[in-house]
C-alpha angles and dihedrals in degrees: 000000000000117000088241093059113131117251117221110248126241121257087254092057092044089053091048090052094046119108109281094245092053093044093048092048091052092051094045091052093055118101110237092248091051091050089052092048090051089063089066101033107117095197089059094052100035123094113238091252089059094060124092119258113274096213106109090213098062116120106175129036114194115196104195104174141131135252114305096022093117099248096149093045095048091048091050092047092048091053090046091053092049092050093046092049093047091240094115112108106134119008124179124183116189122198142134 
């Protein structure tokens, strides 16, 4: 993949780029508690390439990316999701 390849935007960016009427309607329809939760919802802010694979058979997930990609954040959020869901049994994170 060329270095110039476009990266799919996060849901937050897609909402920000939506037509104002559509964006405003979405925000108005949110309950206050849901709007607050959205501030902290990783899947809303993360780019698609920062989310774990969805294939249930995956064993290893290599994140080979440069500075500023969000590797530490996505690893922390992935661990957080596993702990919250009760799936966390053995988690290993390998890095320098």
